[in-house]
BALOBA-1460 file (C-alpha; in Angstrom, 3 decimals):
// residues 385
<rec num="1" residu="m" x="41.705" y="60.990" z="105.881"/>
<rec num="2" residu="d" x="43.807" y="63.924" z="107.672"/>
<rec num="3" residu="y" x="43.267" y="67.853" z="107.507"/>
<rec num="4" residu="v" x="45.831" y="70.323" z="107.625"/>
<rec num="5" residu="h" x="44.908" y="74.058" z="108.471"/>
<rec num="6" residu="y" x="46.549" y="76.292" z="105.926"/>
<rec num="7" residu="e" x="45.694" y="80.178" z="105.641"/>
<rec num="8" residu="n" x="42.484" y="79.579" z="107.102"/>
<rec num="9" residu="n" x="41.357" y="77.051" z="104.774"/>
<rec num="10" residu="l" x="40.811" y="73.232" z="105.294"/>
<rec num="11" residu="l" x="42.852" y="71.256" z="102.668"/>
<rec num="12" residu="k" x="41.525" y="67.746" z="102.055"/>
<rec num="13" residu="l" x="45.030" y="65.441" z="101.828"/>
<rec num="14" residu="s" x="45.594" y="61.782" z="101.844"/>
<rec num="15" residu="a" x="48.083" y="60.315" z="104.311"/>
<rec num="16" residu="k" x="50.700" y="59.872" z="101.265"/>
<rec num="17" residu="d" x="50.144" y="63.227" z="100.000"/>
<rec num="18" residu="y" x="50.719" y="64.505" z="103.335"/>
<rec num="19" residu="c" x="54.169" y="62.411" z="104.102"/>
<rec num="20" residu="k" x="55.291" y="63.864" z="100.545"/>
<rec num="21" residu="m" x="54.777" y="67.443" z="101.597"/>
<rec num="22" residu="n" x="56.615" y="66.811" z="104.496"/>
<rec num="23" residu="t" x="59.444" y="65.309" z="102.958"/>
<rec num="24" residu="v" x="59.884" y="68.129" z="100.549"/>
<rec num="25" residu="s" x="59.747" y="70.600" z="103.456"/>
<rec num="26" residu="y" x="62.711" y="68.709" z="105.119"/>
<rec num="27" residu="m" x="64.657" y="68.780" z="101.861"/>
<rec num="28" residu="n" x="63.882" y="72.373" z="101.455"/>
<rec num="29" residu="r" x="65.273" y="73.282" z="104.964"/>
<rec num="30" residu="s" x="68.239" y="70.535" z="104.284"/>
<rec num="31" residu="t" x="69.204" y="72.659" z="101.016"/>
<rec num="32" residu="g" x="68.738" y="76.027" z="102.913"/>
<rec num="33" residu="r" x="71.239" y="74.701" z="105.432"/>
<rec num="34" residu="r" x="73.989" y="73.637" z="103.068"/>
<rec num="35" residu="i" x="73.577" y="77.041" z="101.283"/>
<rec num="36" residu="i" x="74.280" y="78.975" z="104.374"/>
<rec num="37" residu="f" x="77.267" y="76.258" z="105.456"/>
<rec num="38" residu="y" x="78.606" y="77.089" z="101.921"/>
<rec num="39" residu="v" x="78.329" y="80.610" z="101.978"/>
<rec num="40" residu="f" x="80.440" y="80.811" z="105.742"/>
<rec num="41" residu="f" x="82.770" y="78.148" z="104.217"/>
<rec num="42" residu="v" x="83.736" y="80.328" z="101.424"/>
<rec num="43" residu="a" x="83.980" y="83.597" z="103.689"/>
<rec num="44" residu="y" x="86.222" y="81.540" z="105.912"/>
<rec num="45" residu="l" x="88.458" y="80.555" z="102.885"/>
<rec num="46" residu="i" x="88.665" y="84.243" z="102.120"/>
<rec num="47" residu="h" x="89.673" y="85.592" z="105.335"/>
<rec num="48" residu="f" x="92.268" y="82.817" z="105.706"/>
<rec num="49" residu="s" x="93.539" y="82.787" z="102.633"/>
<rec num="50" residu="c" x="94.956" y="86.356" z="102.390"/>
<rec num="51" residu="t" x="98.476" y="87.245" z="102.971"/>
<rec num="52" residu="q" x="98.479" y="90.236" z="104.945"/>
<rec num="53" residu="k" x="101.082" y="92.765" z="104.502"/>
<rec num="54" residu="p" x="104.403" y="91.708" z="106.432"/>
<rec num="55" residu="r" x="105.228" y="93.474" z="109.651"/>
<rec num="56" residu="i" x="107.836" y="95.716" z="110.307"/>
<rec num="57" residu="g" x="109.489" y="96.470" z="113.565"/>
<rec num="58" residu="n" x="109.116" y="93.366" z="115.722"/>
<rec num="59" residu="d" x="112.706" y="92.250" z="114.823"/>
<rec num="60" residu="a" x="115.280" y="94.340" z="116.874"/>
<rec num="61" residu="d" x="117.493" y="94.672" z="113.641"/>
<rec num="62" residu="q" x="114.412" y="95.971" z="111.597"/>
<rec num="63" residu="v" x="112.446" y="98.160" z="113.976"/>
<rec num="64" residu="v" x="112.806" y="101.918" z="112.955"/>
<rec num="65" residu="i" x="112.791" y="104.433" z="115.594"/>
<rec num="66" residu="f" x="113.288" y="108.162" z="116.131"/>
<rec num="67" residu="p" x="115.487" y="109.528" z="117.625"/>
<rec num="68" residu="t" x="118.176" y="106.816" z="116.498"/>
<rec num="69" residu="p" x="120.480" y="105.417" z="119.442"/>
<rec num="70" residu="p" x="121.776" y="106.152" z="122.353"/>
<rec num="71" residu="e" x="118.610" y="108.956" z="122.811"/>
<rec num="72" residu="a" x="115.499" y="107.295" z="124.089"/>
<rec num="73" residu="p" x="113.126" y="106.393" z="121.370"/>
<rec num="74" residu="k" x="110.131" y="108.225" z="121.401"/>
<rec num="75" residu="i" x="108.383" y="107.045" z="117.743"/>
<rec num="76" residu="q" x="108.258" y="103.912" z="116.269"/>
<rec num="77" residu="y" x="107.503" y="103.628" z="112.053"/>
<rec num="78" residu="l" x="105.002" y="100.620" z="112.316"/>
<rec num="79" residu="t" x="103.928" y="100.289" z="108.615"/>
<rec num="80" residu="s" x="102.740" y="101.753" z="105.521"/>
<rec num="81" residu="i" x="99.149" y="101.531" z="103.551"/>
<rec num="82" residu="s" x="99.560" y="102.306" z="99.901"/>
<rec num="83" residu="k" x="96.756" y="99.958" z="98.290"/>
<rec num="84" residu="s" x="93.611" y="98.099" z="98.975"/>
<rec num="85" residu="t" x="95.477" y="94.688" z="99.734"/>
<rec num="86" residu="d" x="97.477" y="96.136" z="102.175"/>
<rec num="87" residu="i" x="94.239" y="96.279" z="104.026"/>
<rec num="88" residu="t" x="92.202" y="93.016" z="102.862"/>
<rec num="89" residu="g" x="95.448" y="90.900" z="102.031"/>
<rec num="90" residu="e" x="96.482" y="89.500" z="98.931"/>
<rec num="91" residu="p" x="94.129" y="86.128" z="97.917"/>
<rec num="92" residu="s" x="95.826" y="83.409" z="98.171"/>
<rec num="93" residu="k" x="96.193" y="81.317" z="94.524"/>
<rec num="94" residu="f" x="93.505" y="78.955" z="95.550"/>
<rec num="95" residu="m" x="91.011" y="81.854" z="96.292"/>
<rec num="96" residu="s" x="92.185" y="83.681" z="93.170"/>
<rec num="97" residu="y" x="91.352" y="80.762" z="91.196"/>
<rec num="98" residu="i" x="88.096" y="80.134" z="92.822"/>
<rec num="99" residu="l" x="86.904" y="84.056" z="92.502"/>
<rec num="100" residu="g" x="89.168" y="84.992" z="89.977"/>
<rec num="101" residu="k" x="91.619" y="87.896" z="89.892"/>
<rec num="102" residu="q" x="90.455" y="90.682" z="92.041"/>
<rec num="103" residu="e" x="91.078" y="94.259" z="90.879"/>
<rec num="104" residu="e" x="93.748" y="95.815" z="93.349"/>
<rec num="105" residu="k" x="93.066" y="99.527" z="94.264"/>
<rec num="106" residu="p" x="96.037" y="102.065" z="94.676"/>
<rec num="107" residu="i" x="96.065" y="105.158" z="96.525"/>
<rec num="108" residu="i" x="97.200" y="107.451" z="94.034"/>
<rec num="109" residu="k" x="98.216" y="110.932" z="95.156"/>
<rec num="110" residu="p" x="96.989" y="111.562" z="98.880"/>
<rec num="111" residu="y" x="96.879" y="114.644" z="100.445"/>
<rec num="112" residu="g" x="94.435" y="115.312" z="103.460"/>
<rec num="113" residu="i" x="93.896" y="112.635" z="106.079"/>
<rec num="114" residu="a" x="91.179" y="112.308" z="108.949"/>
<rec num="115" residu="v" x="90.460" y="109.143" z="111.266"/>
<rec num="116" residu="h" x="86.816" y="108.770" z="112.827"/>
<rec num="117" residu="n" x="85.140" y="105.593" z="114.171"/>
<rec num="118" residu="g" x="87.793" y="103.041" z="113.018"/>
<rec num="119" residu="k" x="87.739" y="104.478" z="109.427"/>
<rec num="120" residu="i" x="90.473" y="106.357" z="107.781"/>
<rec num="121" residu="y" x="89.484" y="109.079" z="105.062"/>
<rec num="122" residu="i" x="91.881" y="109.773" z="102.475"/>
<rec num="123" residu="c" x="91.687" y="112.799" z="100.176"/>
<rec num="124" residu="d" x="93.285" y="111.711" z="96.877"/>
<rec num="125" residu="t" x="93.809" y="114.641" z="94.499"/>
<rec num="126" residu="m" x="94.335" y="112.541" z="91.502"/>
<rec num="127" residu="l" x="91.447" y="110.292" z="91.938"/>
<rec num="128" residu="g" x="88.853" y="113.299" z="92.373"/>
<rec num="129" residu="g" x="87.531" y="111.367" z="95.648"/>
<rec num="130" residu="l" x="88.612" y="109.459" z="98.626"/>
<rec num="131" residu="e" x="89.753" y="106.440" z="99.546"/>
<rec num="132" residu="i" x="87.890" y="105.029" z="102.893"/>
<rec num="133" residu="i" x="89.344" y="102.629" z="104.937"/>
<rec num="134" residu="d" x="87.330" y="100.610" z="107.411"/>
<rec num="135" residu="m" x="89.952" y="99.088" z="110.035"/>
<rec num="136" residu="q" x="87.637" y="96.926" z="111.935"/>
<rec num="137" residu="k" x="86.341" y="95.264" z="108.704"/>
<rec num="138" residu="n" x="89.227" y="95.275" z="106.736"/>
<rec num="139" residu="t" x="87.711" y="97.166" z="104.056"/>
<rec num="140" residu="f" x="89.255" y="99.516" z="101.433"/>
<rec num="141" residu="e" x="86.710" y="101.415" z="99.056"/>
<rec num="142" residu="y" x="87.015" y="104.229" z="96.811"/>
<rec num="143" residu="f" x="84.590" y="107.273" z="97.342"/>
<rec num="144" residu="k" x="83.769" y="109.107" z="93.788"/>
<rec num="145" residu="p" x="80.319" y="110.640" z="94.517"/>
<rec num="146" residu="s" x="78.561" y="112.231" z="91.266"/>
<rec num="147" residu="g" x="75.710" y="114.722" z="90.988"/>
<rec num="148" residu="l" x="75.673" y="117.901" z="93.370"/>
<rec num="149" residu="g" x="78.367" y="115.593" z="95.317"/>
<rec num="150" residu="q" x="80.829" y="115.504" z="92.416"/>
<rec num="151" residu="l" x="84.559" y="116.073" z="93.848"/>
<rec num="152" residu="k" x="87.133" y="117.679" z="91.435"/>
<rec num="153" residu="k" x="89.960" y="118.438" z="93.327"/>
<rec num="154" residu="p" x="89.799" y="117.289" z="97.215"/>
<rec num="155" residu="i" x="92.774" y="118.702" z="99.349"/>
<rec num="156" residu="n" x="91.839" y="118.223" z="103.012"/>
<rec num="157" residu="c" x="88.918" y="116.786" z="105.319"/>
<rec num="158" residu="a" x="87.028" y="116.649" z="108.661"/>
<rec num="159" residu="v" x="84.690" y="114.149" z="109.901"/>
<rec num="160" residu="d" x="82.220" y="115.291" z="112.864"/>
<rec num="161" residu="q" x="80.803" y="113.887" z="115.578"/>
<rec num="162" residu="q" x="77.591" y="112.566" z="113.921"/>
<rec num="163" residu="g" x="80.003" y="111.031" z="110.821"/>
<rec num="164" residu="f" x="79.409" y="113.803" z="108.336"/>
<rec num="165" residu="v" x="82.513" y="114.280" z="106.305"/>
<rec num="166" residu="y" x="83.320" y="117.511" z="105.275"/>
<rec num="167" residu="v" x="85.944" y="118.018" z="102.142"/>
<rec num="168" residu="a" x="87.939" y="121.281" z="101.084"/>
<rec num="169" residu="d" x="87.618" y="121.021" z="97.462"/>
<rec num="170" residu="s" x="90.357" y="123.717" z="96.179"/>
<rec num="171" residu="e" x="89.163" y="123.184" z="92.404"/>
<rec num="172" residu="r" x="85.300" y="123.473" z="93.042"/>
<rec num="173" residu="g" x="85.834" y="126.138" z="95.240"/>
<rec num="174" residu="q" x="83.582" y="124.743" z="98.263"/>
<rec num="175" residu="i" x="83.317" y="122.575" z="101.154"/>
<rec num="176" residu="v" x="81.024" y="119.456" z="100.093"/>
<rec num="177" residu="i" x="79.282" y="117.861" z="102.968"/>
<rec num="178" residu="f" x="78.338" y="114.043" z="102.980"/>
<rec num="179" residu="n" x="76.107" y="112.823" z="105.678"/>
<rec num="180" residu="s" x="77.475" y="109.397" z="107.416"/>
<rec num="181" residu="d" x="75.919" y="107.080" z="104.677"/>
<rec num="182" residu="g" x="77.989" y="109.170" z="102.289"/>
<rec num="183" residu="q" x="75.322" y="111.054" z="100.527"/>
<rec num="184" residu="y" x="75.598" y="114.416" z="99.340"/>
<rec num="185" residu="h" x="74.010" y="116.504" z="102.290"/>
<rec num="186" residu="k" x="75.218" y="120.440" z="101.293"/>
<rec num="187" residu="s" x="77.737" y="122.733" z="99.703"/>
<rec num="188" residu="i" x="78.981" y="125.904" z="101.595"/>
<rec num="189" residu="g" x="81.123" y="128.758" z="100.090"/>
<rec num="190" residu="d" x="80.784" y="130.498" z="96.659"/>
<rec num="191" residu="a" x="82.998" y="129.122" z="94.271"/>
<rec num="192" residu="s" x="83.930" y="132.484" z="92.745"/>
<rec num="193" residu="e" x="84.785" y="134.002" z="96.031"/>
<rec num="194" residu="m" x="87.126" y="131.585" z="97.578"/>
<rec num="195" residu="k" x="89.725" y="128.670" z="97.524"/>
<rec num="196" residu="p" x="89.464" y="126.431" z="100.387"/>
<rec num="197" residu="t" x="92.234" y="124.490" z="101.533"/>
<rec num="198" residu="d" x="91.803" y="122.759" z="104.433"/>
<rec num="199" residu="v" x="88.781" y="122.407" z="106.983"/>
<rec num="200" residu="s" x="88.057" y="121.730" z="110.879"/>
<rec num="201" residu="v" x="84.884" y="120.945" z="112.292"/>
<rec num="202" residu="t" x="84.466" y="121.694" z="116.188"/>
<rec num="203" residu="q" x="80.598" y="121.413" z="117.797"/>
<rec num="204" residu="d" x="79.345" y="124.653" z="116.575"/>
<rec num="205" residu="r" x="81.589" y="125.915" z="113.820"/>
<rec num="206" residu="i" x="83.056" y="125.064" z="110.711"/>
<rec num="207" residu="w" x="86.379" y="126.409" z="110.036"/>
<rec num="208" residu="v" x="87.962" y="126.854" z="106.743"/>
<rec num="209" residu="c" x="91.201" y="128.297" z="105.222"/>
<rec num="210" residu="d" x="90.748" y="130.423" z="102.141"/>
<rec num="211" residu="i" x="94.034" y="130.523" z="100.513"/>
<rec num="212" residu="q" x="92.656" y="132.877" z="97.437"/>
<rec num="213" residu="n" x="91.659" y="135.931" z="99.982"/>
<rec num="214" residu="r" x="94.624" y="135.208" z="102.722"/>
<rec num="215" residu="r" x="91.996" y="134.668" z="105.406"/>
<rec num="216" residu="i" x="90.162" y="131.928" z="108.007"/>
<rec num="217" residu="l" x="86.279" y="131.653" z="107.691"/>
<rec num="218" residu="s" x="83.940" y="130.569" z="110.302"/>
<rec num="219" residu="f" x="80.730" y="129.103" z="109.144"/>
<rec num="220" residu="d" x="77.997" y="128.398" z="111.640"/>
<rec num="221" residu="k" x="77.498" y="124.592" z="111.885"/>
<rec num="222" residu="n" x="73.595" y="124.675" z="112.029"/>
<rec num="223" residu="t" x="72.959" y="127.569" z="109.629"/>
<rec num="224" residu="y" x="76.105" y="127.577" z="107.408"/>
<rec num="225" residu="e" x="75.985" y="131.123" z="107.105"/>
<rec num="226" residu="v" x="79.356" y="132.799" z="107.653"/>
<rec num="227" residu="v" x="79.889" y="134.024" z="111.064"/>
<rec num="228" residu="d" x="83.399" y="135.613" z="111.190"/>
<rec num="229" residu="t" x="86.255" y="136.080" z="108.993"/>
<rec num="230" residu="f" x="89.992" y="137.089" z="110.188"/>
<rec num="231" residu="p" x="92.580" y="138.690" z="110.272"/>
<rec num="232" residu="q" x="90.815" y="142.171" z="109.443"/>
<rec num="233" residu="p" x="92.273" y="144.009" z="106.899"/>
<rec num="234" residu="s" x="93.576" y="146.723" z="109.764"/>
<rec num="235" residu="s" x="95.486" y="143.449" z="111.906"/>
<rec num="236" residu="s" x="99.531" y="144.166" z="111.988"/>
<rec num="237" residu="d" x="101.819" y="141.987" z="110.078"/>
<rec num="238" residu="s" x="102.255" y="139.620" z="112.680"/>
<rec num="239" residu="g" x="98.610" y="138.790" z="112.711"/>
<rec num="240" residu="n" x="98.103" y="138.308" z="108.984"/>
<rec num="241" residu="v" x="98.193" y="135.232" z="106.916"/>
<rec num="242" residu="y" x="99.744" y="135.108" z="103.581"/>
<rec num="243" residu="s" x="99.261" y="131.603" z="102.094"/>
<rec num="244" residu="p" x="97.160" y="129.822" z="104.889"/>
<rec num="245" residu="t" x="97.268" y="126.202" z="103.834"/>
<rec num="246" residu="n" x="96.217" y="123.851" z="106.666"/>
<rec num="247" residu="i" x="94.298" y="124.542" z="110.016"/>
<rec num="248" residu="y" x="94.114" y="122.602" z="113.235"/>
<rec num="249" residu="v" x="91.618" y="123.774" z="116.129"/>
<rec num="250" residu="t" x="92.075" y="123.139" z="119.621"/>
<rec num="251" residu="e" x="89.562" y="123.802" z="122.420"/>
<rec num="252" residu="n" x="90.888" y="127.263" z="123.009"/>
<rec num="253" residu="e" x="93.025" y="128.020" z="119.874"/>
<rec num="254" residu="l" x="93.642" y="127.895" z="116.574"/>
<rec num="255" residu="y" x="96.540" y="126.691" z="114.431"/>
<rec num="256" residu="v" x="97.344" y="128.121" z="110.918"/>
<rec num="257" residu="s" x="100.239" y="127.010" z="108.628"/>
<rec num="258" residu="d" x="101.254" y="129.980" z="106.678"/>
<rec num="259" residu="f" x="102.980" y="128.705" z="103.833"/>
<rec num="260" residu="g" x="103.608" y="132.107" z="102.619"/>
<rec num="261" residu="d" x="105.351" y="133.271" z="105.730"/>
<rec num="262" residu="f" x="107.284" y="130.208" z="106.646"/>
<rec num="263" residu="k" x="105.269" y="130.023" z="110.027"/>
<rec num="264" residu="i" x="102.534" y="128.285" z="112.190"/>
<rec num="265" residu="k" x="100.133" y="130.955" z="113.575"/>
<rec num="266" residu="i" x="98.374" y="130.944" z="116.643"/>
<rec num="267" residu="y" x="94.852" y="132.648" z="117.228"/>
<rec num="268" residu="a" x="92.290" y="132.717" z="119.859"/>
<rec num="269" residu="k" x="88.928" y="131.713" z="118.474"/>
<rec num="270" residu="d" x="87.879" y="135.383" z="117.946"/>
<rec num="271" residu="g" x="90.518" y="136.071" z="115.715"/>
<rec num="272" residu="t" x="93.297" y="137.441" z="118.153"/>
<rec num="273" residu="p" x="96.616" y="136.838" z="117.015"/>
<rec num="274" residu="l" x="98.788" y="135.057" z="120.144"/>
<rec num="275" residu="r" x="102.152" y="134.088" z="118.852"/>
<rec num="276" residu="s" x="104.022" y="132.326" z="116.171"/>
<rec num="277" residu="i" x="106.038" y="129.255" z="115.536"/>
<rec num="278" residu="g" x="109.137" y="129.042" z="113.126"/>
<rec num="279" residu="s" x="110.861" y="130.742" z="110.553"/>
<rec num="280" residu="f" x="112.263" y="130.574" z="107.228"/>
<rec num="281" residu="g" x="115.576" y="128.659" z="107.006"/>
<rec num="282" residu="r" x="116.976" y="125.140" z="107.132"/>
<rec num="283" residu="s" x="118.198" y="125.046" z="110.753"/>
<rec num="284" residu="f" x="116.135" y="122.877" z="113.444"/>
<rec num="285" residu="g" x="112.738" y="124.748" z="114.164"/>
<rec num="286" residu="q" x="112.854" y="126.513" z="110.570"/>
<rec num="287" residu="f" x="110.284" y="125.684" z="107.820"/>
<rec num="288" residu="v" x="111.076" y="125.711" z="103.765"/>
<rec num="289" residu="r" x="107.295" y="124.569" z="103.124"/>
<rec num="290" residu="p" x="105.272" y="123.941" z="106.228"/>
<rec num="291" residu="k" x="102.175" y="122.254" z="105.273"/>
<rec num="292" residu="g" x="100.047" y="119.708" z="107.531"/>
<rec num="293" residu="i" x="99.605" y="120.399" z="111.405"/>
<rec num="294" residu="a" x="98.055" y="118.408" z="114.079"/>
<rec num="295" residu="v" x="98.255" y="119.171" z="118.004"/>
<rec num="296" residu="d" x="98.739" y="116.034" z="120.649"/>
<rec num="297" residu="r" x="96.756" y="116.048" z="124.077"/>
<rec num="298" residu="q" x="99.942" y="117.310" z="125.564"/>
<rec num="299" residu="k" x="99.693" y="120.481" z="123.319"/>
<rec num="300" residu="n" x="102.614" y="119.709" z="121.346"/>
<rec num="301" residu="l" x="102.410" y="120.951" z="117.503"/>
<rec num="302" residu="y" x="103.452" y="118.499" z="114.559"/>
<rec num="303" residu="v" x="104.208" y="120.096" z="111.527"/>
<rec num="304" residu="v" x="104.996" y="118.753" z="108.106"/>
<rec num="305" residu="d" x="107.579" y="120.233" z="106.154"/>
<rec num="306" residu="a" x="107.507" y="118.892" z="102.280"/>
<rec num="307" residu="g" x="110.776" y="120.499" z="101.882"/>
<rec num="308" residu="f" x="112.520" y="118.994" z="104.729"/>
<rec num="309" residu="e" x="110.456" y="115.731" z="103.945"/>
<rec num="310" residu="n" x="109.836" y="115.334" z="107.619"/>
<rec num="311" residu="v" x="107.659" y="116.051" z="110.863"/>
<rec num="312" residu="q" x="109.044" y="118.611" z="113.424"/>
<rec num="313" residu="i" x="107.498" y="118.386" z="117.086"/>
<rec num="314" residu="f" x="107.384" y="121.356" z="119.161"/>
<rec num="315" residu="n" x="106.040" y="122.275" z="122.756"/>
<rec num="316" residu="n" x="103.544" y="124.702" z="123.226"/>
<rec num="317" residu="q" x="106.187" y="127.190" z="123.983"/>
<rec num="318" residu="g" x="107.606" y="126.615" z="120.171"/>
<rec num="319" residu="q" x="110.408" y="124.889" z="121.581"/>
<rec num="320" residu="l" x="111.649" y="122.125" z="119.196"/>
<rec num="321" residu="l" x="111.216" y="118.360" z="120.766"/>
<rec num="322" residu="m" x="112.282" y="116.482" z="117.955"/>
<rec num="323" residu="f" x="111.681" y="115.603" z="114.388"/>
<rec num="324" residu="f" x="111.228" y="112.214" z="112.384"/>
<rec num="325" residu="g" x="111.101" y="110.942" z="108.733"/>
<rec num="326" residu="g" x="113.478" y="112.246" z="106.449"/>
<rec num="327" residu="s" x="113.721" y="112.262" z="102.096"/>
<rec num="328" residu="y" x="113.091" y="108.786" z="101.125"/>
<rec num="329" residu="k" x="115.647" y="106.092" z="101.254"/>
<rec num="330" residu="k" x="113.865" y="103.323" z="103.006"/>
<rec num="331" residu="p" x="110.397" y="102.567" z="104.931"/>
<rec num="332" residu="g" x="109.910" y="105.182" z="107.607"/>
<rec num="333" residu="d" x="111.098" y="107.950" z="105.134"/>
<rec num="334" residu="m" x="108.906" y="110.392" z="103.441"/>
<rec num="335" residu="w" x="108.555" y="111.658" z="99.957"/>
<rec num="336" residu="l" x="106.643" y="115.072" z="99.433"/>
<rec num="337" residu="p" x="104.700" y="114.377" z="102.544"/>
<rec num="338" residu="a" x="101.327" y="116.793" z="103.009"/>
<rec num="339" residu="k" x="99.464" y="116.120" z="106.161"/>
<rec num="340" residu="v" x="99.616" y="114.736" z="109.710"/>
<rec num="341" residu="a" x="96.804" y="113.577" z="111.746"/>
<rec num="342" residu="i" x="97.004" y="112.318" z="115.347"/>
<rec num="343" residu="d" x="94.667" y="109.488" z="116.633"/>
<rec num="344" residu="y" x="94.515" y="107.708" z="119.980"/>
<rec num="345" residu="n" x="91.021" y="105.795" z="119.738"/>
<rec num="346" residu="n" x="92.512" y="103.113" z="117.264"/>
<rec num="347" residu="v" x="95.864" y="101.667" z="118.700"/>
<rec num="348" residu="k" x="94.509" y="98.372" z="118.854"/>
<rec num="349" residu="y" x="94.622" y="97.983" z="115.034"/>
<rec num="350" residu="f" x="98.372" y="98.437" z="115.170"/>
<rec num="351" residu="e" x="99.906" y="96.892" z="118.316"/>
<rec num="352" residu="k" x="100.853" y="93.865" z="116.553"/>
<rec num="353" residu="y" x="103.662" y="96.152" z="114.685"/>
<rec num="354" residu="v" x="104.897" y="97.461" z="117.801"/>
<rec num="355" residu="y" x="108.345" y="95.746" z="119.139"/>
<rec num="356" residu="k" x="108.221" y="94.150" z="122.069"/>
<rec num="357" residu="d" x="109.804" y="96.177" z="124.509"/>
<rec num="358" residu="f" x="107.425" y="99.260" z="123.805"/>
<rec num="359" residu="a" x="103.949" y="100.460" z="124.655"/>
<rec num="360" residu="l" x="102.078" y="102.269" z="121.985"/>
<rec num="361" residu="k" x="100.372" y="105.482" z="123.090"/>
<rec num="362" residu="y" x="99.096" y="106.621" z="120.138"/>
<rec num="363" residu="l" x="99.259" y="106.637" z="116.056"/>
<rec num="364" residu="i" x="100.730" y="109.318" z="113.970"/>
<rec num="365" residu="l" x="99.676" y="109.336" z="110.230"/>
<rec num="366" residu="v" x="101.473" y="110.986" z="107.549"/>
<rec num="367" residu="t" x="100.723" y="111.433" z="104.107"/>
<rec num="368" residu="n" x="103.178" y="111.198" z="101.083"/>
<rec num="369" residu="q" x="102.299" y="112.431" z="97.793"/>
<rec num="370" residu="y" x="104.699" y="110.348" z="96.247"/>
<rec num="371" residu="g" x="106.753" y="107.448" z="96.597"/>
<rec num="372" residu="p" x="105.964" y="103.490" z="97.410"/>
<rec num="373" residu="d" x="104.808" y="104.518" z="100.866"/>
<rec num="374" residu="k" x="101.808" y="106.671" z="100.664"/>
<rec num="375" residu="i" x="100.018" y="106.543" z="104.034"/>
<rec num="376" residu="n" x="103.129" y="106.385" z="106.919"/>
<rec num="377" residu="i" x="101.771" y="104.947" z="110.228"/>
<rec num="378" residu="y" x="104.053" y="105.999" z="113.250"/>
<rec num="379" residu="g" x="103.238" y="105.254" z="116.927"/>
<rec num="380" residu="f" x="104.081" y="107.457" z="119.727"/>
<rec num="381" residu="i" x="105.822" y="104.864" z="121.965"/>
<rec num="382" residu="e" x="107.057" y="104.660" z="125.882"/>
<rec num="383" residu="k" x="109.648" y="101.918" z="126.771"/>
<rec num="384" residu="v" x="108.353" y="99.275" z="129.092"/>
<rec num="385" residu="e" x="109.991" y="98.927" z="132.614"/>
């Protein structure tokens, strides 16, 4: 007779029973290994049976660059994102047969956009939520919170270093904050007293455009209390804002897109007016419908104009350097653009679209509210010597 110790009890087994027990155990282990193999095999098929969005720009006859020759190219249109399969890929017929037809999720009417830690956050005013794209995992998700975090008309968003997402909801009249796991954290602002159109976050402050009261609000990031508002009623006309729609905060300055005055106005962080860029008109360096703004590391200012349907670039002295885009006729053009974002940290995900003679320095993302290309992705390039 043989004895086996099991959970501190001695169980008396015959040799035949002992062999049978070990045979079953082996079969269970073998079955487990087969299940694991099948899981990885299916995942492999899914990954390699998806058709990715065709590349644009690797062919000399197809590359879209700005400015056009013979001037030296500075910006290349790389690709666009308009639906979930632009990220996940189109399933093959075989995988569609195995898994069934997968629902395709469109980007409906994007406005604001932010990039953080390998993810793109898109405010979709028609969705009543955000599209979140994970570039590392190739996933595309709708984010439509409920309960206290329910969104009504998300216009713009920002993400801080901890991964908290701040959404300016113009219809709700508040900044709605979610933690890095997408859970509702807090809402700030009185819905009856402000209409936020944009939000920017620094280490200690939350900056908000309030188009209803023609002002910029500054909240303490820890207490969520209002610290400052500007411009003050006694400010000169040059310091006032009439329809503040977008905001961008750098280390020392604060840029405001004043839709009502056709200018980009720059302030010190204490609200002191410093200078402005642009004026109303249809000449180079002027604006018709200025909206989204961004500033690169060289302090060049990027301005979306929904009237011209392009982005103009100015140096720190307000001089026009170039523009790109134009009314939609082909990929690389724009259709009612709203927001621009600059990203230096996720270049590797788009290098495959760059023409062989160029080196990609950083990304420029532009949202289009209409048309076939909802998120245009451009690259600032340099010619390889």
